Structures are given as C-alpha cells and as structure tokens.
C-alpha positions as CSV (number, residue, x, y, z in Angstrom):
1,X,6.0,-15.0,40.8
2,X,4.5,-15.0,37.3
3,X,5.0,-11.4,36.6
4,X,9.0,-12.1,37.5
5,X,8.8,-14.7,34.8
6,X,6.7,-12.8,31.9
7,X,7.5,-9.5,31.1
8,X,4.2,-7.5,31.4
9,X,5.9,-4.0,29.7
10,X,4.3,-2.9,26.5
11,X,7.2,-2.8,24.1
12,X,8.8,-5.9,24.9
13,X,5.6,-7.7,25.1
14,X,4.9,-10.0,22.2
15,X,1.1,-9.4,22.2
16,X,1.7,-5.7,21.7
17,X,3.5,-6.3,18.5
18,X,1.0,-8.9,17.3
19,X,-2.1,-6.3,18.2
20,X,0.0,-3.6,16.1
21,X,0.3,-5.9,13.1
22,X,-3.4,-7.1,13.3
23,X,-4.5,-3.5,13.9
24,X,-2.8,-2.2,10.6
25,X,-3.5,-5.2,8.3
26,X,-7.0,-4.7,9.3
27,X,-7.2,-1.1,8.8
28,X,-5.4,-1.5,5.3
29,X,-8.0,-4.5,4.2
30,X,-11.0,-2.7,5.0
31,X,-11.4,0.4,3.0
32,X,-14.2,2.5,4.3
33,X,-15.8,-0.6,5.6
34,X,-15.2,-2.6,2.5
35,X,-13.0,-5.4,1.9
36,X,-10.3,-4.6,-0.6
37,X,-10.7,-7.9,-2.1
38,X,-14.3,-7.1,-3.3
39,X,-12.9,-3.7,-4.8
40,X,-10.5,-6.0,-6.8
41,X,-13.0,-8.3,-7.8
42,X,-15.7,-5.6,-8.9
43,X,-13.0,-3.9,-11.1
44,X,-11.9,-7.3,-12.7
45,X,-15.3,-8.8,-13.0
46,X,-17.9,-5.8,-13.1
47,X,-21.4,-7.0,-13.2
48,X,-23.0,-8.1,-9.9
49,X,-19.7,-7.4,-8.0
50,X,-19.7,-4.0,-9.3
51,X,-23.2,-3.5,-8.4
52,X,-22.7,-4.8,-5.0
53,X,-19.5,-2.7,-4.4
54,X,-21.2,0.4,-5.3
55,X,-24.3,-0.4,-2.9
56,X,-21.9,-1.4,0.0
57,X,-19.6,1.7,-0.5
58,X,-23.0,3.8,-0.7
59,X,-24.2,2.4,2.5
60,X,-20.7,2.7,4.6
61,X,-20.2,6.4,3.2
62,X,-23.8,7.5,4.3
63,X,-23.3,5.6,7.7
64,X,-20.2,7.3,8.2
65,X,-20.9,10.7,7.3
66,X,-24.4,10.8,9.1
67,X,-22.2,9.7,12.2
68,X,-19.9,12.6,11.5
69,X,-22.7,15.0,10.9
70,X,-24.6,14.2,14.1
71,X,-22.0,13.6,16.6
72,X,-18.7,14.7,15.0
73,X,-17.9,17.4,17.3
74,X,-18.2,15.4,20.5
75,X,-16.2,12.4,18.8
76,X,-13.4,15.0,18.0
77,X,-13.7,16.5,21.5
78,X,-13.5,12.9,23.2
79,X,-10.9,11.9,20.9
80,X,-8.6,14.9,21.6
81,X,-9.1,14.5,25.4
82,X,-8.4,10.9,25.2
83,X,-5.2,11.4,22.9
84,X,-4.1,14.3,24.7
85,X,-4.6,12.3,28.0
86,X,-2.6,9.4,26.5
87,X,0.2,12.0,25.5
88,X,0.7,13.5,29.0
89,X,0.4,10.0,30.6
90,X,2.9,8.6,28.2
91,X,5.5,11.5,27.5
92,X,5.4,13.4,30.7
93,X,4.7,11.1,33.3
94,X,6.6,8.2,31.3
95,X,4.0,5.8,31.8
96,X,4.9,3.1,29.2
97,X,1.4,1.7,28.3
98,X,-0.1,5.0,27.6
99,X,3.0,5.5,25.1
100,X,1.8,2.0,23.6
101,X,-1.6,3.1,23.2
102,X,-1.0,6.6,22.2
103,X,1.4,5.2,19.4
104,X,-1.8,3.0,18.1
105,X,-4.5,5.5,18.5
106,X,-3.2,8.4,17.0
107,X,-2.6,7.4,13.8
108,X,-5.5,5.3,13.7
109,X,-7.3,8.6,14.3
110,X,-5.7,10.1,11.0
111,X,-7.1,7.0,9.4
112,X,-10.5,8.0,10.7
113,X,-10.2,11.4,9.7
114,X,-8.8,10.4,6.1
115,X,-11.8,8.0,5.6
116,X,-14.0,11.0,6.3
117,X,-12.5,13.0,3.8
118,X,-12.8,9.8,1.1
119,X,-16.2,9.7,2.2
120,X,-17.0,13.1,1.5
121,X,-15.4,12.9,-1.8
122,X,-17.0,9.8,-2.8
123,X,-20.3,11.5,-2.0
124,X,-19.6,14.7,-3.9
125,X,-18.5,12.5,-7.0
126,X,-21.6,10.8,-7.0
127,X,-19.5,7.3,-7.7
128,X,-17.4,8.8,-10.4
129,X,-13.8,7.5,-10.0
130,X,-14.8,5.2,-7.0
131,X,-12.1,2.6,-7.6
132,X,-9.3,5.1,-8.0
133,X,-10.5,7.2,-4.8
134,X,-10.8,3.6,-2.7
135,X,-7.1,2.6,-4.0
136,X,-5.9,6.1,-3.0
137,X,-7.5,5.7,0.3
138,X,-5.9,2.3,1.1
139,X,-2.5,3.4,-0.5
140,X,-2.4,6.7,1.9
141,X,-3.7,4.5,5.1
142,X,-1.0,1.7,4.3
143,X,1.6,4.7,4.2
144,X,0.3,5.8,7.6
145,X,0.6,2.5,9.0
146,X,4.2,1.9,7.6
147,X,5.1,5.2,9.2
148,X,3.5,4.5,12.4
149,X,4.9,0.9,12.6
150,X,8.5,2.6,11.9
151,X,8.1,5.2,14.7
152,X,6.6,2.7,17.1
153,X,9.5,-0.1,16.3
154,X,12.1,2.5,17.2
155,X,10.5,3.8,20.2
156,X,9.8,0.8,21.5
157,X,13.5,-0.4,20.8
158,X,14.7,2.5,22.5
159,X,12.5,2.1,25.3
160,X,13.8,-1.4,25.8
161,X,17.4,-0.3,25.5
162,X,17.2,2.5,27.7
163,X,15.8,0.4,30.5
164,X,18.0,-2.7,30.2
165,X,15.4,-5.2,29.5
166,X,17.5,-7.0,27.1
C-alpha cells in the first residue's frame, strides 16, 4: 500500500536529487579536506589563519598520499570493480538504482583522482602557489559536478519520460 503511494524509483524520488545536491555541494566546499572558506580567510587575512591553512593542507596531503601509496592499487581495483558492476547492472540489466548510484560514484571517483593529483603537485611544490592550486582544484571539482548534474538530470528525465511515470 505504501509503495503504491510513494514512488520508490531513483530518478523520480526527491531524496535522490537532494542527495545529489548535498554530495556536490560538500565536494566543492571541502578542497582536499579543507573548507574553502578557510582558504579565502587565509588569503584575505594572512597571519595565523594562513599558518593554520598550511598546516591543515600539509596534514591532509600527507594523509591522502600515504593512503594511496600504501593501499592505492587495492583501492583502484575495488573502485573499478564497483563501478563496473554498477555500470553492468545499470546499463545492461537496466536496474535504475544501479544507474543512479553509478551516476554519483563515477564523477566522485574522478574528483578523488583529481585530489590525488593535486596533493602530489602541492607536495612537490612544497607550498608554493598553494592558493592557486586549491582554487584550480575547487574549480575543476565544480566543473565535474556541473557536468555530472547535467548528465544525471537528463538521464533521469529520459528515464522518467520513457517509463511514463509522470
């Protein structure tokens, strides 16, 4: 009875779209584990805020690179297996939930790879051009997010129209 009144499909469910918005707003706000308002405050004020930013970036960069250096191959293998499974379930067997999760997980995997790349560049530069690197990372994350939301919205609309939900 309840499932007849409430649509439990992914792309026509309001909660999916709320989760999509939360994922991308969170991803674009936290740049390498640092809130972006801290970056702008450090750039504007300098002093202690700038020291705190450098310390927090150093800790997060070292943590991210340590994890990828010790378990990177396993993370890549498990991530590829997970994404491939979702892609096959979603786009070969047409399971809508797998499509929805895939359209969230694939771009977030790209953001994770971008984070590793940026962390390596920051470590190699030894803090030089930190603000620029963090700004470019945030911009690229937002760009990936916009493209992802666009593709997800059109895929979801196509799914809803082709299945006659509306």
